C-alpha positions as CSV (number, residue, x, y, z in Angstrom):
1,C,15.5,2.0,-8.8
2,Q,19.0,3.0,-7.8
3,T,20.3,6.6,-8.3
4,D,24.1,6.9,-8.6
5,G,26.1,9.8,-7.1
6,L,23.8,10.8,-4.2
7,T,25.3,12.6,-1.2
8,D,24.9,11.2,2.4
9,D,22.3,13.9,3.1
10,Q,20.2,12.9,0.1
11,T,20.4,9.2,1.0
12,E,19.3,10.0,4.6
13,I,16.4,12.2,3.5
14,L,15.2,9.5,1.0
15,K,15.5,6.8,3.6
16,A,13.4,8.8,6.1
17,V,10.7,9.4,3.3
18,R,10.6,5.7,2.4
19,Q,10.2,4.7,6.0
20,F,7.4,7.3,6.4
21,V,5.7,5.9,3.3
22,E,5.9,2.3,4.5
23,R,4.6,3.2,8.0
24,E,2.2,6.1,7.5
25,I,0.9,6.0,3.9
26,L,0.7,2.5,2.4
27,P,-1.3,1.0,5.2
28,V,-4.1,3.7,5.0
29,A,-3.9,5.0,1.4
30,T,-6.5,2.7,-0.3
31,E,-9.0,3.2,2.6
32,L,-8.7,7.0,2.6
33,E,-8.8,7.0,-1.2
34,H,-12.1,5.1,-1.4
35,R,-13.6,7.5,1.1
36,D,-12.1,10.5,-0.8
37,E,-10.8,11.8,2.5
38,Y,-8.1,14.4,2.9
39,P,-5.1,12.8,4.5
40,T,-4.7,15.3,7.4
41,E,-2.5,13.1,9.6
42,I,-0.2,12.3,6.7
43,V,0.2,16.0,5.9
44,E,1.1,16.7,9.5
45,G,3.8,14.0,9.2
46,L,5.1,15.6,6.0
47,K,5.4,19.0,7.9
48,E,7.4,17.3,10.6
49,L,9.8,15.8,8.0
50,G,10.3,19.3,6.7
51,L,9.1,18.3,3.2
52,F,7.1,21.5,2.7
53,G,10.4,23.4,2.8
54,L,12.6,20.8,1.0
55,M,13.7,23.2,-1.8
56,I,13.2,26.5,0.1
57,P,16.6,28.1,0.7
58,E,18.1,27.8,4.2
59,E,18.0,31.6,4.6
60,Y,14.2,31.3,4.6
61,D,14.2,28.4,7.0
62,G,13.9,25.7,4.4
63,L,16.2,22.7,3.8
64,G,17.7,24.2,0.7
65,E,17.8,20.9,-1.2
66,S,18.0,20.3,-5.0
67,L,15.3,19.5,-7.5
68,L,16.8,16.0,-7.7
69,T,16.3,15.4,-4.0
70,Y,12.8,16.7,-4.2
71,A,12.0,14.6,-7.3
72,L,13.3,11.4,-5.7
73,A,11.3,12.2,-2.5
74,V,8.2,12.7,-4.7
75,E,8.9,9.3,-6.4
76,E,8.9,7.6,-3.0
77,I,5.7,9.4,-1.9
78,A,3.8,8.6,-5.1
79,R,4.8,5.0,-4.7
80,G,2.7,5.2,-1.5
81,W,-0.2,7.3,-2.8
82,M,-0.1,9.7,-5.7
83,S,-2.6,12.1,-4.2
84,V,-0.1,12.9,-1.4
85,S,2.5,14.0,-3.9
86,G,-0.1,16.3,-5.4
87,I,-0.5,18.1,-2.0
88,I,3.2,18.9,-2.0
89,N,3.6,19.6,-5.7
90,T,1.5,22.8,-6.1
91,H,3.0,24.1,-2.8
92,F,6.5,23.4,-4.1
93,I,5.8,25.2,-7.5
94,V,4.6,28.3,-5.7
95,A,7.7,28.3,-3.4
96,Y,9.9,27.9,-6.5
97,L,8.1,30.8,-8.2
98,L,8.7,33.0,-5.2
99,K,12.4,31.9,-4.9
100,Q,13.1,32.5,-8.6
101,H,10.9,35.5,-9.3
102,G,9.6,37.1,-6.1
103,T,10.6,40.4,-4.6
104,E,12.7,40.2,-1.4
105,E,9.7,41.5,0.6
106,Q,7.5,38.7,-0.9
107,R,10.2,36.0,-0.1
108,Q,10.7,37.3,3.5
109,S,6.9,37.4,4.1
110,L,5.9,34.0,2.6
111,L,8.8,31.5,2.3
112,P,9.6,31.0,6.0
113,R,5.8,30.3,6.6
114,M,5.7,28.0,3.6
115,A,8.8,26.1,4.8
116,T,6.9,25.0,7.9
117,G,3.7,24.2,6.0
118,D,1.7,26.9,7.8
119,V,1.2,28.8,4.5
120,R,0.3,26.2,1.8
121,G,0.4,27.1,-1.8
122,S,-1.6,26.3,-4.9
123,F,-1.4,27.7,-8.4
124,S,-3.8,28.3,-11.3
125,M,-3.5,28.8,-15.0
126,S,-6.4,26.8,-16.5
127,E,-9.9,28.0,-17.0
128,P,-13.3,26.2,-17.7
129,G,-13.3,27.1,-21.4
130,L,-9.6,26.2,-22.2
131,G,-7.1,23.6,-21.3
132,S,-3.7,23.7,-22.9
133,D,-4.2,27.1,-24.7
134,V,-2.9,29.4,-22.0
135,S,-2.9,32.4,-24.3
136,A,-6.7,32.4,-24.4
137,I,-7.2,33.0,-20.6
138,S,-9.9,35.6,-20.0
139,T,-9.7,36.2,-16.2
140,R,-8.5,39.8,-15.9
141,A,-7.1,42.2,-13.4
142,V,-7.7,46.0,-13.8
143,K,-5.6,48.6,-12.0
144,D,-7.6,50.7,-9.5
145,G,-5.4,53.0,-7.4
146,D,-2.9,50.9,-5.5
147,D,-4.9,47.7,-6.0
148,F,-5.8,45.4,-8.9
149,V,-9.4,44.1,-9.2
150,I,-9.6,40.5,-10.5
151,T,-12.7,39.1,-12.2
152,G,-13.1,35.7,-13.9
153,Q,-13.1,32.0,-13.3
154,K,-10.2,29.5,-12.9
155,M,-10.3,25.7,-13.1
156,W,-8.4,22.6,-11.9
157,I,-6.7,24.1,-8.9
158,T,-5.1,21.3,-6.9
159,N,-5.3,22.1,-3.2
160,G,-7.7,25.0,-4.1
161,G,-9.7,24.5,-0.8
162,T,-6.9,23.5,1.6
163,S,-4.3,26.1,0.4
164,N,-4.2,29.7,1.8
165,L,-2.0,31.1,-0.9
166,L,-2.9,31.0,-4.6
167,A,-0.6,32.0,-7.4
168,V,-2.9,32.9,-10.2
169,L,-2.2,33.8,-13.8
170,V,-4.5,36.5,-15.3
171,K,-4.7,39.0,-18.1
172,T,-3.4,42.5,-17.5
173,D,-3.4,44.6,-20.7
174,E,0.1,45.8,-21.1
175,G,-0.6,46.8,-24.7
176,A,1.8,44.2,-26.0
177,E,1.3,42.7,-29.4
178,T,1.5,39.1,-28.1
179,P,-0.9,37.8,-25.5
180,Y,2.0,36.2,-23.6
181,R,3.3,39.6,-22.6
182,N,-0.1,40.7,-21.4
183,M,-0.2,38.3,-18.4
184,T,0.6,38.8,-14.7
185,T,1.0,36.4,-11.8
186,F,-0.7,37.5,-8.6
187,L,-0.1,36.1,-5.1
188,V,-3.6,35.9,-3.6
189,E,-3.7,35.1,0.2
190,K,-7.0,33.6,1.3
191,R,-8.6,31.5,4.1
192,A,-8.5,27.7,3.7
193,G,-11.9,26.2,3.0
194,F,-14.9,26.4,0.6
195,G,-17.4,29.1,-0.1
196,E,-16.5,32.8,-0.2
197,T,-13.0,32.6,1.4
198,E,-12.3,36.4,0.8
199,P,-14.4,39.3,-0.5
200,G,-14.9,38.6,-4.2
201,L,-13.2,35.2,-4.1
202,T,-15.3,32.0,-4.0
203,I,-14.0,28.4,-4.0
204,P,-17.3,26.5,-4.9
205,G,-16.3,23.0,-3.7
206,K,-14.5,19.9,-4.7
207,I,-14.6,18.6,-8.3
208,E,-15.6,14.9,-8.2
209,K,-12.9,12.8,-10.0
210,M,-12.3,9.2,-11.2
211,G,-9.1,8.9,-9.2
212,Y,-6.6,11.3,-7.6
213,K,-8.9,11.5,-4.7
214,G,-8.2,12.8,-1.2
215,V,-6.6,15.9,-2.6
216,D,-9.1,18.7,-3.5
217,S,-9.3,19.9,-7.1
218,T,-11.4,23.0,-7.3
219,E,-12.5,26.1,-9.3
220,A,-12.0,29.6,-8.1
221,V,-14.5,32.4,-9.0
222,F,-13.2,36.0,-8.8
223,D,-15.8,38.7,-8.7
224,G,-14.1,42.0,-8.2
225,H,-11.5,40.6,-5.8
226,R,-9.0,43.3,-4.7
227,V,-5.3,42.5,-4.5
228,P,-2.7,45.1,-3.5
229,A,0.0,45.9,-6.2
230,S,2.6,44.6,-3.8
231,R,1.2,41.1,-4.5
232,V,2.2,41.1,-8.2
233,L,4.8,38.3,-8.3
234,G,8.2,40.0,-8.7
235,G,6.6,43.5,-8.5
236,E,6.3,43.8,-12.3
237,T,3.2,43.2,-14.5
238,G,3.5,41.5,-17.9
239,K,5.9,38.7,-16.8
240,G,3.4,36.2,-15.6
241,F,3.4,33.8,-18.5
242,Y,7.2,33.3,-18.4
243,Q,7.2,33.0,-14.6
244,M,4.5,30.3,-14.8
245,M,6.2,28.4,-17.6
246,D,9.4,28.2,-15.5
247,G,7.3,26.8,-12.6
248,V,5.6,24.3,-14.8
249,E,9.0,23.1,-16.1
250,V,10.0,22.0,-12.6
251,G,6.4,20.7,-12.1
252,R,6.9,18.4,-15.1
253,V,9.9,16.8,-13.5
254,N,7.7,16.3,-10.5
255,V,5.0,14.7,-12.5
256,A,7.6,12.4,-14.1
257,A,8.7,11.4,-10.6
258,R,5.1,10.6,-9.7
259,G,4.9,8.4,-12.8
260,C,8.0,6.6,-11.7
261,G,6.7,6.0,-8.2
262,G,3.3,4.7,-9.4
263,A,5.0,2.4,-12.0
264,Q,7.4,1.1,-9.3
265,R,4.5,0.3,-7.0
266,A,2.5,-1.5,-9.7
267,F,5.6,-3.6,-10.6
268,E,6.2,-4.5,-7.0
269,L,2.6,-5.6,-6.6
270,A,2.6,-7.6,-9.9
271,I,5.9,-9.5,-9.2
272,A,4.8,-10.5,-5.7
273,Y,1.3,-11.6,-6.9
274,A,2.8,-13.6,-9.9
275,Q,4.9,-15.7,-7.5
276,Q,2.0,-16.4,-5.1
277,R,-0.7,-17.2,-7.7
278,S,-0.6,-20.6,-9.4
279,T,-2.2,-22.0,-12.5
280,F,-1.7,-25.2,-14.4
281,G,0.5,-26.5,-11.6
282,K,3.0,-23.7,-11.2
283,P,3.3,-20.1,-10.1
284,I,2.1,-17.8,-13.0
285,A,5.5,-16.0,-12.9
286,Q,6.9,-19.2,-14.5
287,H,4.6,-18.9,-17.5
288,Q,6.5,-17.2,-20.3
289,A,3.6,-14.8,-21.1
290,V,3.7,-13.4,-17.5
291,L,7.6,-13.6,-17.3
292,F,7.9,-11.5,-20.4
293,R,5.4,-9.0,-19.1
294,L,7.4,-8.5,-15.9
295,A,10.6,-8.1,-17.8
296,E,9.0,-5.3,-19.9
297,M,7.5,-3.6,-16.8
298,A,10.9,-3.5,-15.0
299,T,12.6,-2.1,-18.1
300,K,10.0,0.7,-18.3
301,V,10.4,1.5,-14.6
302,E,14.2,1.9,-14.9
303,A,14.0,3.9,-18.2
304,A,11.5,6.4,-16.8
305,H,13.5,6.8,-13.6
306,S,16.8,7.5,-15.5
307,M,15.1,10.1,-17.7
308,M,13.5,11.8,-14.7
309,V,16.9,12.0,-12.9
310,M,18.6,13.4,-16.0
311,A,15.9,16.2,-16.3
312,A,16.2,17.1,-12.6
313,R,20.0,17.2,-12.7
314,K,20.0,19.5,-15.8
315,K,17.7,22.0,-14.1
316,D,19.9,21.8,-10.9
317,A,22.9,22.7,-13.1
318,A,21.0,25.8,-14.2
319,E,20.7,24.6,-17.8
320,R,17.6,24.8,-20.0
321,N,15.7,21.6,-19.5
322,D,12.4,22.1,-21.3
323,V,13.1,19.2,-23.7
324,E,14.3,16.9,-21.0
325,A,11.5,17.7,-18.6
326,G,9.0,17.2,-21.5
327,M,10.5,13.9,-22.5
328,A,10.7,12.7,-18.9
329,K,7.1,13.7,-18.2
330,Y,5.8,12.1,-21.4
331,L,7.8,8.9,-21.0
332,A,7.1,8.4,-17.3
333,S,3.3,9.1,-17.6
334,E,2.9,6.8,-20.6
335,Y,5.0,4.1,-19.0
336,C,3.2,4.4,-15.7
337,K,-0.2,3.8,-17.5
338,E,1.3,0.8,-19.3
339,V,3.0,-0.8,-16.3
340,V,-0.2,-0.3,-14.2
341,E,-2.3,-1.9,-16.9
342,D,0.1,-4.9,-17.0
343,A,-0.1,-5.2,-13.2
344,F,-3.9,-5.2,-13.6
345,R,-3.7,-8.0,-16.2
346,I,-1.4,-10.1,-14.1
347,H,-3.9,-9.8,-11.2
348,G,-6.7,-11.1,-13.4
349,G,-10.1,-10.7,-11.8
350,Y,-8.7,-9.6,-8.5
351,G,-7.3,-6.5,-10.2
352,Y,-10.9,-5.3,-10.7
353,S,-11.6,-5.8,-7.0
354,K,-11.5,-2.8,-4.6
355,E,-9.8,-5.0,-2.1
356,Y,-6.6,-4.9,-4.2
357,E,-4.3,-1.9,-4.4
358,V,-3.9,-2.2,-8.2
359,E,-7.6,-1.1,-8.7
360,R,-6.7,2.3,-7.1
361,L,-3.5,2.6,-9.2
362,Y,-5.5,1.9,-12.4
363,R,-7.8,4.9,-11.7
364,E,-4.9,7.2,-10.7
365,A,-2.5,6.6,-13.6
366,P,-4.5,8.4,-16.3
367,M,-4.3,11.7,-14.4
368,L,-0.6,11.9,-15.3
369,L,-1.4,11.8,-19.0
370,I,-3.2,15.1,-18.8
371,G,-1.8,16.9,-15.7
372,E,0.9,19.5,-16.0
373,G,0.6,19.6,-19.8
374,T,-0.9,16.6,-21.8
375,S,1.4,14.1,-23.6
376,D,0.5,15.8,-26.9
377,I,1.7,19.2,-25.5
378,Q,5.0,17.5,-24.4
379,K,5.5,16.2,-27.9
380,M,4.9,19.6,-29.4
381,I,7.5,21.1,-27.1
382,I,10.0,18.4,-27.9
383,G,9.3,18.5,-31.6
384,R,9.7,22.3,-31.9
385,R,13.0,22.2,-30.1
386,L,14.2,19.4,-32.2
387,L,13.5,21.5,-35.3
388,E,15.5,24.3,-33.8
389,E,18.5,22.1,-33.1
390,Y,18.4,20.2,-36.4
391,K,17.5,23.0,-38.7
392,L,18.5,22.4,-42.3
393,R,21.2,25.0,-43.3
394,G,21.3,26.6,-46.8
């Protein structure tokens, strides 16, 4: 996919990322994925490239790049292995939350260390008993002197074990009528690893998953964990829901970028295989059924990419982009699933073999349909905004 109007800097960054993916990720991704092994060496390489600080402003030692640059870098990385993009994504959302909503003290203390990758972020909204219904969270923080005491259980934390900074959304009763104004984001620093990583904070272990392996997805159990009031994001309670939704919006552009990268890779594998494999005396690419399938796949890859770029550019222009981010995330994740399945069909029996990369892609693609807000949630967001814009007058 080509992206028009990129600066020389953006082009150079993306070229470096693509070379890194070709050299360091694609040759080892399937092997590491089958072993469910954390890609330690790849992560060190990402640190050296400066990718952990890609969107962190230069005054905090980051590269100060745009959401578009970041999304295009994620697209390249997901083309290599989707799990690696997950390792950066939650980190990036926490850095974004700090940049947009943190106090100056919080930014000074955390962003320079995040830019180098020494502090690695993860974030948490979901809980075991709820998925999309954020208003129903029950983990709470109670004020006690200069501290807050957090008790409850959080679920589906990407990088929950490997991170040492957790941005967590909990209930703090502000006495507001709506639950959305009774929530606060806390910045919880912890040791990396599993077990009781801080007094009153346990990361039980990795959740075993169908795909999206290598990266750790965990629970977090808070049992009277004390956090100083200085670790309330932005220094003010009751604003957590709105802060988190802002973070999730840029996260949705990122998930769209992952869908684009995964679809791109599936298409590349399919069109190469279709020219090598012959049946009935000719390469299968010359059979109309396969040719039409390739044409549809390429069209979906381009359409998803264009939508993702548009959503990123809108956010970079400081415009509201919830509809565009929702549309991009919905389209790219659905198209990724379809393109991967078509690549699987083109590979025939070999697509089912663990020796072929498409088998891994086939297990990874479904994560995008549910991560960062399900497709149905995206449609609700889009639909409600459409009713606002096209409201019947009179």
